[in-house]
Phi, psi and omega in degrees: 000125183249143177298323186265328191242016179064226177277112188239127175269107183282136175240115183259115187244020182218144177298159184307123174060037166266114188209162176275348180236164170227069188297139182296337185259002187301126181289347181269354181096190184295148175289132181269331175224105180264116189206163169241013180283122176266128177200175177277089185290331181233142175278119184239127173272110186301319180295320177294319178302313179300315181298312180297322179295314178300316180299314181296315181293326177294322180288333184228075187293352181268009180298131179273325182213147162265120190242118174275113182202236170103222192261019178188193181273109187296332182285353173290338179282117181299341183269004187298323178298317178295321181290320176298315179300320178296317179297317180293330183285338184248356185207146175278357181294129180300150180252130175243147175235128178257118183231149175286343177092350184291339184262356187299335179273354181282149180304132173088345186292309181298321178297317180298331180277354189307326183272352180292156177271324181224137167240119177260119185249131174280134177222076184276335186256144175241011179197167177298320181297315180289331175299315180295321183285320186270308190263341179042070189288161173293159176303140180097356179250131174220166186301314183295320178292327175298316179296320179297319178296319178294320177297319178298318178302315181295334181274328189249336183274132185265348180278194181273139179243126177245142173251143176232124181244122174270118181266124183243129182303129176081358180242303182229027183255017182259171183296323178299317178295317180300318179294321179293317176300317179299317179298315179300312182294320177299321180292329178286338173077202189286357181288344177274114186272335183209000000 
């Protein structure tokens, strides 16, 4: 049971704590491999994946979403587009992807998300300074490139886009941060659904 997605069948496509961020608030603890390298982190048999997905959905017909998330950043897995397509091909259950957003500017990521119904993007930082304090990104990630990736998602992705902002006391909970978040969201326009 998920606060945001009701009954959600989680699909974890990345090894434990492989992420582009090492967020100060992560409930899973410190990131063990902080990276922006996209590769096939797990060997997945697509036919077996489809079979297991059909079995799970048959056992739990009230599932609201198949959700790619888990113990790291799912878009680091180069196979995520194929896995989303496989899920869409065997079930009418909508597919959601939960991403920290740091990879959206990397080649192929927005395209790989194309078949998903919802992409939920974390946007905790409203500046480079707050990105460093809150998300502690991997080398090669900066606030402006994150915004460019998010803008690209709003331009090319046809599904629903949700933003999630973690508000942290003393870092991004002031009026200046609120105004900056509002400006960012206004610039992204009507493509942000929630």
